[in-house]
Each structure stands twice: as structure tokens, then as C-alpha cells.
N, C-alpha and C positions, 0 to 999 in steps of 0.2 A: 264787332257791334256798328251802330248805327253810323251815318256819313257824320252826322255833325251833331255830337253831344249836347251843345246850347239848345236847340229844338224843344220848343216847350208848347202845348197843348192846352185842352181843357176836356174835363171827361162830355162823354157822349152824350148830348142834347135829348131830352125827351127817354131818354131808356134807364133802367135800372141794374146796378151791376149784380150779378147772379151770386158773386162772392166777394166779400172784402175781408182782407186778413192785414194784421202788420206782422211784419218777420222779426225774428227775435233772434238775439247773439248767436242762439243755438244753431242757426239757420244760415251761418255765413261759412266760408270757405276760407283758406288760408289766410288771403289777402285782405278778409273783412268784406267783402262785397257778399250778400246772400248767394248762397249756393244756387248754382242752376237748375241742377237737380230737384230743388226743393220747389223753383217756379215751376218746372215740369211736373211735377206732380202734383200743385196746387191747377194747373191748366187742365192735367186731365178731370180732375173732381171737377171743377167749371164744366168742363166741356160734356160732362156725364149725366150732368142734370136737367139739360134740356131734353137729352137723347132718352134717358130714363122714362121723362114725362111721356113725349111722344112714342115711346115702345110700348107704355103700360105697363114696366116693367122691368126687368134685372138686363142689362147691357153689357157688353166687353169690348176693351179696347181691343180693335185689330188693327190699326194704323194711325200713324202720325206722318201727314202726310206734307205738311211742313211748320217747321218752328225756328223762328228768327227773332233772336236778343238783338235789341235794338238800344237798350240802355242799359247801365247797370241798378239795381236794387239795392236799397241800405237799410240796415235795421231801422226801425221807426218810422220806416214809410208807411204812408195807407194803401194798400195797393187794392184793385178794384180789378175785377175778371167781368167781361162782358161776353156772353154765349150767345150766337144765332144759328140756327138750323141752316145749313145751306144746300142741303138737297137730303131725299129720302128716298131709298132704294127698296127693293123687296125684303132683305132683311136689314140693311144697313142704312144708318144715320149719319152724314157730316157734318160736322159743327165747327163754324169758325169762332176762333177765341180772341179776342183783344183783351190786353193787359195794361194799364195805367198805374204809375206810381204819384202820388202827390207828397211833399216835401216841403219842408221849411219853417212853417210858423214854430214848432217845437225848436228849432235850434235858433229862435230870434229874429228869421230874415224873412223875406216876402215867401208866400207860400207857392210854389211851381207845380205842376203837372208835366207829367212826359208818357207817353206811350212806351212801354218800355219791351213788350215782346207780343209778337202775332204766330198764332200757329190754327192751322186746321186738322182736326183728328177725325176717324171714323172709328164709329163704335159698331156692333153689332146686336141686334135683338136678341139673346138665349134663353131656352125655357129652363125647368127645373135641372135638368139635366146638362146644361150647357152648350146644348146642340142650339145652331142658328134656327130661330122662328120668324113668321110674318111679320113683319111691324104693321100694327092695323092700320086701316082705312080711317081719316079723318073723320 
């Protein structure tokens, strides 16, 4: 995990999350932390949304270019996913996803916000036969 678990931040100013969710007890691993695979699935969904819009149709995940778990996520955290297209190729779209967790007030403390995950994923636009297709020009 990250170098300093005490680093807190705020949500990105002027940007709306593409996805927000509160993890439940069924989303935890044996230690009680939210399972990394659950976070990965949510990141893939969040990253696919701008890719689908840009491709104007179906996309398939073809690569997880990078994925860093910086901090743990806990049951009850409000988890916000921010996704931004960083590259558009002939058939591919690369998306940067940042994940933040807000926690605190429900436990009677001060609210804190931490960047918990960063990822870069690549999607390919596909047709009805799931074959690569050109990404439309804007």
C-alpha cells in the first residue's frame, strides 16, 4: 500500500465522479478490508463508461496498464471513482481512473478523504461480433 497511510486529501475540485458506491460487508476479504478484486471490478466499470461514450458503443477491456492500491477501503466508506480519457487510438481508448474514499462521520469522527487507488486501463471498441472497430472521430 501507499508510503504514508495518514495522508489525506480532498475530492478533485470541479470534477464529478463517474461512479459512487458504498461497499458492504459482503465485499470484504478475510481481514475485514474491502476485497481488492471488488475495487478492481468497480474501477473497470468506471473506466468503461467514458470509453463507451467516446466509442459510441460497446468496448472490451484489453489491458490493465497499471493498478496501484494506495490505501485500504473499509465497509461504509463512500467510494468515488473519477475517470478521464487520456489517449484515443485507432480502435483503442485509454482511461485513467482515480478512486477516493470518504470516511468518518458515520463513526462519530471527523470526515477524512483519501486517494485509495489509481489505475490506467485500455479498452478496444468492438462491433456486434466482438471484433475491433474504429473509434469514431469526435
